[in-house]
C-alpha positions as CSV (number, residue, x, y, z in Angstrom):
1,P,0.0,0.0,0.0
2,A,1.0,3.6,-0.5
3,V,-0.5,6.9,0.6
4,T,0.2,10.1,-1.4
5,A,-0.8,13.7,-0.8
6,D,-0.1,16.2,-3.6
7,Y,-0.6,19.9,-3.0
8,R,1.8,21.2,-5.7
9,D,0.6,24.1,-8.0
10,N,2.3,22.4,-11.0
11,V,3.3,18.7,-11.2
12,V,6.1,19.3,-13.7
13,D,7.6,22.5,-12.4
14,P,6.2,23.4,-9.0
15,K,6.6,26.9,-7.5
16,R,4.6,26.4,-4.3
17,G,2.9,23.6,-2.4
18,S,4.1,20.2,-1.2
19,F,4.1,16.5,-2.0
20,H,4.2,13.6,0.5
21,T,4.2,9.9,0.1
22,L,4.5,6.9,2.4
23,S,4.7,3.3,1.0
24,L,5.1,-0.2,2.4
25,D,6.1,-3.2,0.3
26,V,5.7,-6.7,1.6
27,A,7.0,-9.8,-0.1
28,G,6.9,-13.5,0.9
29,P,6.1,-17.0,-0.4
30,Y,2.4,-16.5,0.4
31,L,2.4,-13.7,-2.2
32,G,4.4,-15.7,-4.8
33,S,7.8,-14.3,-4.0
34,E,11.0,-16.3,-3.5
35,A,12.3,-13.7,-1.0
36,S,10.6,-12.4,2.1
37,F,11.1,-8.8,3.0
38,L,9.5,-5.6,4.2
39,K,10.4,-2.2,2.6
40,S,9.1,1.2,3.6
41,R,9.7,4.7,2.2
42,L,8.7,8.1,3.4
43,E,9.2,11.1,1.1
44,T,8.3,14.8,1.5
45,K,8.9,17.8,-0.8
46,W,8.1,21.4,-0.1
47,F,8.1,24.4,-2.5
48,F,8.1,28.0,-1.5
49,E,7.6,30.9,-3.9
50,L,10.0,33.7,-3.0
51,P,10.4,37.3,-4.3
52,L,11.7,37.9,-7.8
53,Q,9.9,34.8,-9.1
54,T,12.4,32.5,-7.4
55,T,11.5,29.2,-5.7
56,L,13.0,27.4,-2.7
57,A,12.6,23.6,-3.0
58,L,13.3,21.2,-0.1
59,A,13.1,17.4,-0.1
60,G,13.6,14.6,2.4
61,R,13.6,10.9,1.8
62,I,13.9,8.0,4.3
63,G,13.8,4.3,3.4
64,L,14.1,1.2,5.5
65,A,14.0,-2.4,4.4
66,G,15.0,-5.8,5.7
67,P,14.5,-9.5,5.1
68,Y,12.4,-11.8,7.4
69,G,11.6,-15.5,7.7
70,D,14.0,-17.7,5.7
71,S,15.5,-14.9,3.7
72,E,18.9,-13.7,4.7
73,S,19.3,-10.7,2.5
74,L,17.3,-8.3,0.4
75,P,17.3,-8.9,-3.4
76,S,19.6,-6.4,-5.1
77,S,16.7,-5.0,-7.1
78,E,14.9,-4.0,-3.9
79,R,17.8,-2.3,-2.1
80,F,18.2,1.4,-1.9
81,Y,20.7,3.3,-4.1
82,A,21.8,7.0,-4.2
83,G,24.0,9.2,-6.2
84,G,23.2,10.8,-9.5
85,S,21.0,13.5,-11.0
86,A,17.8,12.8,-8.9
87,T,19.3,12.0,-5.5
88,I,22.8,13.3,-4.5
89,R,24.4,15.3,-7.3
90,G,28.2,15.4,-7.3
91,Y,28.4,11.6,-7.2
92,P,28.2,9.0,-9.9
93,Q,24.9,7.1,-10.4
94,D,24.2,4.8,-7.4
95,K,27.8,5.1,-6.0
96,V,26.8,6.5,-2.6
97,G,26.8,3.6,-0.2
98,P,28.4,0.2,-0.1
99,L,30.6,-0.8,-3.1
100,D,32.1,-4.2,-4.0
101,S,35.8,-4.7,-4.7
102,N,35.4,-3.5,-8.3
103,G,33.6,-0.3,-7.2
104,N,30.1,-1.5,-8.3
105,P,27.2,-0.4,-6.0
106,L,25.8,-3.0,-3.7
107,G,22.9,-0.9,-2.4
108,G,21.7,-1.0,1.2
109,N,18.8,-1.5,3.5
110,A,18.7,2.1,4.9
111,L,18.5,5.4,3.0
112,M,18.4,9.0,4.1
113,I,18.6,11.9,1.6
114,G,18.0,15.7,2.0
115,N,17.9,18.2,-0.8
116,V,17.8,22.0,-0.9
117,E,17.5,23.9,-4.2
118,W,17.0,27.5,-5.1
119,R,15.5,28.0,-8.6
120,F,15.5,31.4,-10.3
121,P,14.7,32.8,-13.8
122,I,17.5,34.1,-16.0
123,W,15.8,35.2,-19.2
124,R,12.5,34.2,-20.8
125,W,12.7,30.4,-21.1
126,L,16.0,30.0,-19.4
127,G,16.3,29.5,-15.6
128,G,19.0,28.5,-13.2
129,A,19.4,26.7,-9.9
130,T,21.9,26.2,-7.0
131,F,21.7,23.2,-4.8
132,L,23.0,21.2,-1.8
133,D,22.3,17.5,-1.7
134,T,23.3,15.2,1.2
135,G,22.6,11.6,2.1
136,V,23.7,8.1,2.9
137,V,22.9,4.5,1.9
138,A,23.9,2.0,4.6
139,P,23.7,-1.8,4.8
140,S,21.4,-1.6,7.9
141,L,19.7,1.0,10.1
142,S,22.2,0.3,12.9
143,S,25.1,1.2,10.6
144,L,23.8,4.7,9.7
145,N,26.1,7.4,11.0
146,L,26.9,11.1,10.3
147,S,30.4,10.4,9.0
148,S,29.0,8.3,6.2
149,F,26.9,11.1,4.7
150,K,28.0,12.3,1.3
151,T,27.3,16.0,0.3
152,G,27.3,17.6,-3.1
153,V,26.9,21.2,-4.1
154,G,26.5,22.9,-7.4
155,G,24.4,24.7,-9.9
156,G,22.7,24.3,-13.2
157,L,20.6,25.6,-16.0
158,R,16.9,24.9,-16.8
159,I,15.5,25.2,-20.3
160,M,11.7,25.5,-20.0
161,T,9.7,23.5,-22.5
162,P,6.0,22.6,-22.8
163,V,6.8,19.1,-21.4
164,G,8.8,20.5,-18.4
165,P,12.4,21.7,-17.9
166,I,15.4,20.2,-19.5
167,R,18.0,20.3,-16.8
168,F,21.8,20.6,-17.0
169,D,23.5,20.4,-13.6
170,A,27.1,20.4,-12.5
171,G,27.7,18.9,-9.0
172,Y,30.8,18.9,-6.8
173,A,31.4,16.2,-4.2
174,L,32.5,17.7,-0.9
175,N,33.7,14.3,0.4
176,P,34.4,12.3,-2.8
177,I,34.4,8.6,-3.3
178,P,37.9,7.3,-3.9
179,G,38.5,6.7,-7.6
180,S,35.7,9.1,-8.7
181,D,35.9,12.6,-10.0
182,R,34.8,15.4,-7.7
183,W,32.8,17.0,-10.5
184,Q,29.8,15.3,-12.1
185,L,27.7,16.6,-15.0
186,Y,24.0,15.6,-15.5
187,L,21.5,16.1,-18.3
188,A,17.9,15.2,-17.5
189,I,14.3,16.1,-18.2
190,G,12.3,17.5,-15.3
191,Q,13.4,19.0,-12.0
192,A,15.6,16.9,-9.6
193,F,12.6,16.6,-7.2
């Protein structure tokens, strides 16, 4: 089941309002699954219209998951991942959190992400944004700690189109992952959150 409350003035490019969702996933043999697990996610987004047609956007995400019964671990497709254009900019896609010996993401059973973004017009259909993203993916709830949080800062351009903004962001990792560049570039459609 999932519960969602959407109070945004515009789904594609909100200027004011909020969006909230809470979900719970349950899997087990009685539902036809080979793995047994519980997975919950809470997400909230707030948008505040400021002077000079600017917008302050805030977002927070928390996710917890774990196996039960005969299952010893969560399937990799059900784990949480972070890093990239829609979660923590400044880091490669899905690379925030546990990695294997080859540097591939393993995902985790606990997720916390916070985002702050200031959006502003530049000229007609061209806008800009500055942002700060922070978060962590951990193997379990008990292993979440402040020293594991990864933070990225940066800015970008927004080209407004009838289907939503085309977004170009440059993110800088304040505490980089070994072997990864501190700067990451992203091209995407729609706002980051």
